[in-house]
C-alpha positions in Angstrom: -1.2 -176.8 36.4 -0.7 -173.4 37.9 2.2 -171.3 36.7 2.6 -168.1 38.5 4.7 -166.3 35.9 7.5 -166.7 33.4 10.7 -164.6 33.0 11.9 -164.8 29.3 14.3 -167.7 28.9 14.6 -168.9 32.5 11.2 -170.5 33.1 12.6 -173.6 34.8 14.7 -171.7 37.3 11.8 -169.5 38.3 9.7 -172.6 38.8 12.4 -173.9 41.1 12.8 -170.5 42.7 9.2 -170.3 43.5 9.2 -173.8 44.9 11.8 -172.6 47.4 9.8 -169.4 48.1 6.7 -171.4 48.9 8.7 -174.0 50.8 10.2 -171.2 53.0 6.7 -169.8 53.6 5.5 -173.2 54.8 8.6 -173.7 57.0 8.4 -170.3 58.6 4.7 -170.0 58.9 3.8 -173.5 60.1 6.2 -173.4 63.0 5.0 -172.3 66.5 4.6 -168.5 66.3 7.5 -166.7 67.8 7.0 -164.1 70.5 8.7 -161.3 68.5 8.1 -160.2 64.9 10.8 -161.4 62.5 12.2 -159.5 59.5 14.6 -160.7 56.9 16.0 -159.2 53.7 18.7 -160.5 51.3 19.9 -160.7 47.8 19.0 -164.0 46.1 21.5 -164.9 43.4 20.2 -167.5 40.9 22.2 -169.2 38.1 21.0 -171.5 35.4 22.1 -172.6 32.0 20.9 -169.3 30.5 22.9 -167.0 32.9 22.6 -165.2 36.2 20.1 -162.9 37.8 19.5 -161.3 41.2 16.2 -160.9 43.2 15.9 -158.5 46.1 13.9 -160.3 48.8 12.1 -158.9 51.8 10.2 -161.0 54.4 8.2 -160.3 57.5 6.5 -162.7 59.9 4.4 -161.9 63.0 2.1 -164.2 65.0 -0.6 -164.2 62.4 0.9 -162.9 59.2 3.6 -163.6 56.7 4.7 -161.1 54.0 7.2 -161.5 51.2 8.3 -159.2 48.4 10.6 -160.1 45.5 11.9 -157.3 43.3 13.8 -157.9 40.0 14.0 -156.6 36.5 12.5 -158.4 33.5 14.1 -158.1 30.1 10.7 -157.5 28.5 8.6 -155.9 31.3 11.1 -153.8 33.2 10.8 -153.6 36.9 8.7 -156.3 38.4 7.6 -157.2 42.0 6.0 -160.3 43.4 4.2 -160.0 46.7 2.8 -162.8 48.9 0.5 -162.0 51.8 -0.5 -164.8 54.1 -3.0 -163.9 56.8 -6.4 -165.7 57.0 -5.8 -166.8 53.4 -3.0 -166.5 50.8 -2.9 -163.7 48.3 -0.2 -163.2 45.7 0.4 -160.2 43.4 2.5 -159.9 40.3 3.2 -156.2 39.8 4.5 -154.9 36.5 5.5 -151.4 37.4 6.1 -150.0 33.9 2.6 -151.2 32.8 1.1 -150.2 36.2 -0.7 -153.5 36.4 -1.2 -155.9 39.3 -2.2 -159.5 38.6 -4.0 -160.7 41.8 -4.4 -164.4 42.8 -6.1 -165.5 46.1 -6.6 -168.9 47.6 -8.7 -169.9 50.6 -7.8 -170.7 54.2 -5.7 -173.8 54.8 -4.0 -173.8 51.4 -0.4 -174.7 51.9 0.9 -174.0 48.4 -0.2 -171.9 45.5 2.1 -173.5 43.0 1.7 -177.0 41.5 4.2 -178.2 39.0 4.9 -181.7 37.5 8.7 -181.1 37.7 8.6 -181.8 41.5 7.7 -185.4 40.9 10.2 -185.7 38.1 12.9 -184.3 40.4 12.1 -186.8 43.1 12.7 -189.6 40.6 16.2 -188.3 40.0 17.1 -187.8 43.6 17.9 -191.5 44.3 20.1 -191.4 47.3 20.3 -188.9 50.3 23.7 -188.2 51.9 24.0 -186.2 55.1 27.2 -184.1 55.1 29.0 -182.4 58.1 27.4 -179.1 59.1 28.9 -176.1 57.4 28.8 -172.4 58.0 27.5 -170.2 55.2 27.2 -166.4 55.4 27.7 -166.6 59.2 25.0 -169.2 59.7 25.6 -172.8 60.6 23.7 -175.0 58.1 22.6 -178.6 57.8 24.2 -179.8 54.6 22.5 -182.5 52.5 23.3 -184.0 49.1 21.0 -185.9 46.9 22.8 -188.2 44.4 21.9 -190.1 41.3 24.5 -192.9 41.5 24.0 -193.9 37.9 24.8 -190.5 36.4 26.9 -189.0 39.3 24.6 -186.0 39.2 23.7 -184.3 42.5 21.8 -181.6 44.3 23.3 -180.1 47.5 21.4 -177.9 49.9 22.4 -175.8 52.9 19.6 -175.3 55.4 19.8 -172.8 58.4 17.7 -173.8 61.4 18.1 -170.3 62.8 16.6 -168.6 59.7 14.5 -171.6 58.7 15.6 -171.2 55.1 17.6 -172.9 52.5 20.5 -170.5 52.1 22.2 -172.2 49.3 21.4 -174.8 46.6 23.6 -176.4 44.0 22.0 -178.7 41.5 23.7 -180.4 38.5 20.8 -182.7 37.7 20.0 -183.1 34.0 17.3 -180.6 33.2 17.6 -178.9 36.6 20.9 -176.9 36.4 20.1 -174.5 39.1 22.2 -172.7 41.7 20.8 -170.4 44.4 22.5 -168.5 47.1 21.4 -165.9 49.7 23.8 -162.9 50.2 23.7 -159.7 52.2 21.5 -161.3 54.8 19.9 -158.8 57.2 17.5 -159.4 60.1 16.9 -155.7 61.0 13.3 -154.7 61.3 11.5 -153.8 58.0 8.9 -151.1 57.5 5.8 -153.2 56.5 4.8 -150.4 54.1 7.1 -152.1 51.6 4.5 -154.9 51.2 1.6 -152.6 50.4 0.3 -152.5 46.8 1.1 -149.4 44.8 -1.7 -147.0 44.3 -3.1 -146.1 40.9 -2.3 -149.5 39.3 -4.9 -151.5 37.4 -5.8 -154.7 39.5 -6.6 -157.7 37.4 -8.0 -160.7 39.3 -6.8 -164.2 38.2 -8.8 -167.3 38.7 -6.3 -170.1 39.5 -8.9 -172.8 38.5 -9.3 -171.5 35.0 -6.0 -169.8 34.1 -2.6 -171.3 33.4 -0.9 -167.9 33.0 -1.6 -164.4 34.1 -3.4 -162.6 31.3 -1.2 -160.8 28.7 2.0 -162.3 30.3 2.4 -165.7 28.6 5.9 -165.9 27.3 6.6 -162.2 27.9 8.2 -162.2 31.3 
C-alpha cells in the first residue's frame, strides 16, 4: 500500500481526492495530444464527515507534459503544496513550506498511477447499480451525470463529468464509510505561468522509496 500523505482527521477524503487527481491525470494525459497547450485552475471544495476544506488547484498540459499543483493549509503543518510532474516519468512532491522540506517520489515510465488503496475495491462492491441521468450543466459546462446506487441501503454516489474539460467537476457520495462531496468552483482556462510548478529553492529534498515506505518520513499522522 502506498499512501501519499495524510491531513489530520480527513484521511479518507484525501485518499478519495487523490484518486480523482490521478484519474484526471490519466484521462487528460492518455488522450490524443491536443495541438495547443491547455491550462486550468480552480478551487476544489471538499466536504466529509469531519468538515470542509478548500484546495487551490493549477494544471497545465502540453503535448509531452502534464503538471499539477495543489495548495492548501494543514492544521499541523501550515501551508502545504503537492506537485505532480509527468514527462518521461512521473514525479510527485509533497512540499511543507513552514518546514522548508520537499518529500520527493518518482516512478518509472509507463506507470499509470502512483496511488494504490484497498478502498477502491471496497467501493466497487458498494456500487451495485449504475444509472445514467440526463446531462446537466454545472459551472457553465455541460456534464454527463451518472449515479451509482446500492439498492439494499439506498445509498448512492453521483458524478458530473465534463467532456470539454475531461474532469469530474462534482461528486456527491453518501455511501457508508465514503461520505464525500467534491466540487470545482471558479474554473479558469486562462494560460498559466509554468513557473508555478517549479520547486522552491533552498528547501531540503528528501527522497521517498515507494517500494519500502508507507508514509513520507516524519509525516505519519501529522498532516
